[in-house]
C-alpha positions in Angstrom: 48.4 72.7 -38.4 44.9 73.1 -39.4 42.5 75.2 -37.5 38.7 74.0 -36.0 36.1 75.9 -34.7 33.2 74.6 -32.8 30.4 77.1 -31.1 29.1 76.2 -28.1 25.7 77.3 -27.0 25.3 79.1 -24.1 21.7 78.5 -23.1 22.7 74.6 -22.9 24.0 72.4 -20.0 26.0 69.7 -20.6 24.5 65.9 -21.0 25.8 62.4 -21.3 24.6 63.3 -25.3 27.2 65.7 -25.4 29.8 64.3 -23.8 29.9 60.9 -25.1 29.3 62.7 -28.9 31.5 65.9 -29.1 33.0 66.9 -26.3 35.5 63.8 -25.6 36.5 64.5 -29.3 37.3 68.0 -28.4 39.3 66.9 -25.8 41.5 64.8 -28.1 41.1 67.5 -30.9 42.9 70.4 -29.3 45.9 68.9 -29.4 46.2 67.8 -32.7 44.2 71.0 -34.2 44.4 74.8 -33.9 41.2 74.5 -31.7 38.8 77.5 -31.6 36.0 77.1 -28.8 33.2 79.3 -28.6 30.4 80.8 -26.2 27.5 81.7 -29.1 25.5 83.9 -26.8 25.4 86.3 -29.3 23.6 83.8 -31.6 21.4 82.6 -28.5 19.6 85.9 -28.4 18.1 85.0 -31.8 15.8 82.4 -29.7 16.0 84.2 -26.6 16.1 87.7 -26.8 15.6 88.8 -22.9 17.6 86.1 -21.5 16.6 85.9 -17.5 20.4 85.1 -16.6 22.8 85.4 -19.8 25.7 86.2 -17.3 25.7 83.2 -15.1 24.3 80.8 -18.3 28.1 81.7 -19.9 29.9 81.2 -16.3 27.9 77.4 -16.4 28.7 76.6 -19.6 32.4 78.1 -19.5 32.8 75.4 -15.9 31.6 72.8 -17.4 33.4 72.5 -20.7 36.8 72.8 -19.0 35.3 70.4 -16.4 34.6 68.0 -19.2 38.1 68.6 -20.2 38.7 71.4 -22.8 41.8 73.2 -21.5 41.7 77.1 -22.0 45.8 77.1 -22.4 45.9 74.9 -25.2 42.9 75.8 -27.3 41.3 79.3 -27.8 37.9 79.2 -25.3 36.1 82.6 -25.5 33.4 84.1 -25.6 31.7 85.4 -28.9 30.1 88.7 -27.5 34.3 89.7 -26.3 35.6 90.1 -29.4 33.8 93.0 -31.5 35.8 92.1 -34.6 33.3 89.1 -35.1 30.0 92.2 -35.0 31.7 94.2 -37.4 32.9 91.5 -40.3 28.9 90.3 -40.0 28.0 93.5 -41.0 30.2 93.1 -43.7 29.2 89.9 -44.9 25.5 90.7 -44.7 26.1 93.3 -47.6 26.7 90.2 -49.9 24.2 88.3 -48.2 21.0 87.9 -50.1 17.3 87.7 -48.7 15.6 85.4 -51.0 18.8 82.7 -50.1 18.6 83.0 -45.9 14.1 82.5 -46.5 15.0 79.5 -48.1 17.5 77.9 -45.2 15.8 74.9 -43.3 16.8 76.2 -40.6 15.3 79.3 -41.0 12.1 78.0 -41.8 11.7 75.8 -38.7 12.2 78.3 -36.5 9.2 80.6 -38.2 7.0 77.8 -37.4 8.1 76.9 -33.9 8.4 81.1 -32.5 6.2 82.5 -35.0 6.3 86.1 -32.6 9.8 86.2 -32.5 10.8 86.2 -36.1 13.8 88.8 -35.7 16.5 89.8 -38.6 19.1 88.1 -36.4 17.2 85.1 -37.4 17.0 85.3 -40.9 21.0 86.1 -40.8 21.3 83.4 -38.1 23.7 81.7 -41.5 25.7 84.8 -41.8 26.8 85.2 -38.3 27.8 81.4 -38.6 30.2 81.9 -41.6 31.6 84.9 -39.7 32.6 83.0 -36.8 34.1 80.3 -39.0 35.8 82.4 -41.5 37.0 85.0 -38.8 39.5 82.3 -37.9 40.0 80.9 -41.2 39.2 77.6 -40.1 39.6 74.7 -42.4 37.3 72.6 -40.7 33.8 72.8 -38.5 32.4 69.8 -36.5 28.8 70.1 -37.3 25.3 67.8 -36.8 22.3 67.0 -39.7 20.9 70.1 -38.7 24.1 72.5 -39.6 25.2 71.2 -42.4 23.3 73.5 -44.6 24.3 76.6 -42.4 27.7 75.4 -43.4 27.4 75.3 -47.1 26.2 79.0 -46.5 29.7 79.4 -45.1 31.4 78.2 -47.8 29.0 80.0 -50.0 29.7 83.5 -48.6 33.3 82.8 -48.3 33.4 81.6 -52.1 31.3 84.8 -52.8 33.8 87.2 -50.9 37.0 85.7 -52.9 35.2 86.4 -56.6 33.6 89.6 -55.9 37.0 90.7 -54.4 39.5 88.8 -56.8 41.4 87.4 -54.1 41.8 83.8 -52.5 41.7 85.1 -49.0 39.3 82.8 -47.2 39.4 78.9 -47.2 36.2 76.9 -47.4 35.4 75.2 -44.5 35.0 71.4 -44.7 32.9 69.8 -42.0 34.7 67.8 -39.7 33.5 64.0 -39.6 34.4 62.4 -36.0 33.7 58.9 -38.0 33.2 56.1 -35.1 34.2 58.1 -32.6 31.3 60.1 -32.1 29.3 58.1 -29.6 25.1 58.8 -30.0 23.5 58.2 -26.8 19.9 58.0 -26.4 17.1 59.4 -24.3 15.8 57.9 -21.4 11.8 58.6 -22.4 12.0 55.6 -24.6 12.6 56.9 -28.1 15.2 59.4 -29.6 18.3 61.1 -29.1 19.2 62.9 -25.4 18.2 66.4 -25.2 17.8 69.3 -23.1 14.9 70.5 -25.2 13.9 66.7 -25.3 13.4 67.0 -21.5 15.2 63.5 -21.6 18.5 64.4 -20.5 21.2 63.5 -17.9 23.4 66.5 -17.1 26.8 66.3 -15.9 26.2 68.7 -13.2 23.3 66.3 -12.0 23.2 65.7 -8.3 23.3 61.7 -7.6 19.7 62.3 -6.2 18.7 63.6 -9.5 20.8 61.2 -11.8 19.0 58.3 -9.9 15.4 59.8 -9.9 16.0 60.0 -13.8 17.3 56.4 -14.4 14.8 54.9 -12.5 11.8 56.7 -14.6 13.5 55.7 -17.8 10.5 54.1 -19.9 10.8 50.0 -20.2 8.8 47.2 -21.7 6.7 44.5 -20.1 9.8 42.5 -20.5 11.1 39.2 -22.7 9.0 36.3 -23.1 11.5 34.0 -25.2 15.2 33.6 -25.0 17.0 36.4 -26.9 14.1 38.5 -28.0 14.8 41.1 -30.2 14.5 44.6 -27.9 12.6 47.1 -27.6 13.4 50.6 -28.5 13.2 51.9 -25.0 15.5 49.1 -23.9 18.1 48.8 -26.4 18.2 52.6 -25.2 19.0 51.4 -21.9 21.5 49.1 -23.0 23.3 51.5 -25.0 23.9 53.5 -22.4 25.0 51.0 -20.0 27.8 49.5 -22.9 29.4 53.3 -22.6 29.1 54.1 -18.8 29.5 50.4 -17.3 32.4 48.3 -17.1 31.9 45.4 -19.9 31.3 42.3 -17.2 28.1 44.1 -15.8 26.9 45.0 -19.4 27.3 41.3 -20.2 26.0 40.2 -17.0 22.6 42.2 -17.9 22.4 41.3 -21.4 22.8 38.0 -20.4 19.7 38.0 -17.9 18.0 39.8 -20.9 19.0 37.1 -23.4 17.7 34.0 -20.6 14.7 36.3 -19.6 15.6 36.6 -16.0 16.2 40.2 -16.1 14.8 42.9 -13.3 14.5 46.1 -15.1 14.8 47.8 -11.4 18.0 46.2 -10.9 19.1 46.8 -14.5 18.4 50.8 -13.7 19.6 50.6 -10.5 23.0 49.8 -11.5 23.0 52.2 -14.2 22.5 54.7 -12.1 25.1 54.2 -9.9 27.8 53.8 -12.6 26.3 57.1 -14.2 26.9 58.7 -10.9 30.2 56.8 -10.4 31.2 58.5 -13.6 29.9 62.0 -13.6 30.7 62.8 -9.9 34.6 63.9 -10.4 33.1 66.0 -13.3 30.6 67.8 -11.4 32.7 68.4 -8.0 35.8 69.9 -11.0 32.1 71.8 -12.4 31.4 73.4 -8.6 34.9 73.9 -7.8 35.5 75.9 -11.6 32.2 77.9 -10.9 33.1 79.0 -7.4 36.6 80.4 -8.4 35.8 83.7 -10.2 39.2 85.0 -10.2 39.9 81.7 -12.6 36.9 82.0 -14.9 38.3 85.9 -15.5 41.9 84.7 -15.9 40.2 82.4 -18.6 37.8 84.7 -20.3 40.1 87.2 -20.3 42.9 84.8 -22.3 40.5 83.5 -24.5 39.2 86.9 -25.6 43.2 88.3 -26.0 43.5 84.9 -28.2 40.8 85.1 -30.4 40.8 89.0 -31.0 44.1 88.4 -32.1 43.3 86.1 -34.7 40.0 88.2 -35.4 41.8 91.3 -35.2 44.1 90.3 -38.7 41.4 89.1 -40.8 39.4 91.9 -39.9 42.0 94.1 -40.6 42.8 92.5 -44.1 39.1 92.5 -45.0 38.6 96.1 -44.8 41.9 96.3 -46.9 40.6 94.3 -49.6 37.5 96.1 -49.8 38.7 99.1 -49.8 39.0 100.8 -46.6 42.1 102.1 -45.6 42.9 104.9 -43.2 43.2 108.7 -44.1 45.9 109.3 -41.1 
């Protein structure tokens, strides 16, 4: 069975874009692959070195992903910092990573521009830590977005370099996992672009019905169609894209017909969309609250995840140390 690994931001909450994009595919994958999902709390320090509530953020992320369908019994769900082998392998891989190649990565250059007062060493070696997360479990596939494709290629480079330097065929070269048609892209409510936390245009699974309604009713629209079957502007197309995913086919067809015949009332459209999003997210939100309040359950999940992840990681670290030449004297 192939091994798949994916990281989860410890500073991010699940919105509809995440849910209909990667997460629902993760839920399907966990039954067909050996899956490792980890909360990337070490990675988060490269951008947020002094988080206000790191522990609370991690707890919320765990609750949301479990509520969305990740099964800790089926997949390995763990916190990155709970696996010290990651930090040890990260140190060893850093010895064969070169400053020049790290400085040329697109993500590093972008971060230097966006956070010029916080250009730390961890930011520079981010691709090495990402590579460590992947190859410590000898993952074959990694779901990545366009912004992380270069870092995955760096992972392949580091794995290949290790194999070449030590004349072994130990680390597999991970491939990007392509969801293809199964990956649904959810646009934002601000008229342009995709839904996201930093863009401030997201509807989160933990949002209350009142918050969801307010967000949807503020969604950007236009003056309305002036002729039958008029081409939709991007803001209206975005609203219909979301509706096609969360609403019934009959409701979607009704409002599409209203638009095509110039009878559309955007207020009615947004009210219906808000109702359908609330209907979809309420069971998940209730499950999130239930899990978040159960400290004992979260503790068991984290402990089980750490044990499963460490069993895999410790074997890899043991092998790597032997390959390099670190052998016990006692």
